[in-house]
C-alpha positions in Angstrom: 36.4 65.6 -41.9 38.8 63.5 -44.0 39.5 59.9 -43.1 41.5 57.1 -44.7 39.7 53.8 -44.8 41.7 50.6 -45.0 39.8 47.5 -46.0 41.7 44.3 -45.2 40.7 41.0 -46.7 42.9 39.1 -49.1 44.3 42.4 -50.4 44.7 45.6 -48.6 43.2 48.6 -50.3 42.9 52.3 -49.2 40.3 54.8 -50.1 40.4 58.5 -49.4 36.8 59.8 -48.8 35.3 62.9 -47.3 33.2 62.3 -44.1 30.8 65.1 -43.1 31.7 66.8 -39.8 29.7 66.0 -36.7 28.8 62.4 -37.3 29.0 59.9 -34.5 30.8 56.5 -34.9 27.8 54.7 -36.1 27.0 57.3 -38.7 30.6 57.4 -39.9 30.5 53.6 -40.3 27.2 53.8 -42.3 28.6 56.6 -44.5 31.7 54.5 -45.3 29.6 51.4 -46.0 27.3 53.4 -48.3 30.3 54.7 -50.3 31.7 51.2 -50.6 28.4 49.8 -51.8 28.0 52.5 -54.4 31.5 51.8 -55.8 33.0 55.1 -54.6 35.6 53.1 -52.6 37.8 50.5 -54.3 36.3 47.1 -54.0 38.4 44.0 -53.3 
């Protein structure tokens, strides 16, 4: 599955990341947080 994540703070930033199929909402959120924390998503 492919999702576009928009992080809004002082600046809006988009990251295109691949999300494994079959994840529930909580697992998707954790996957996105993990990518953000490892620097794979642009940080604000």
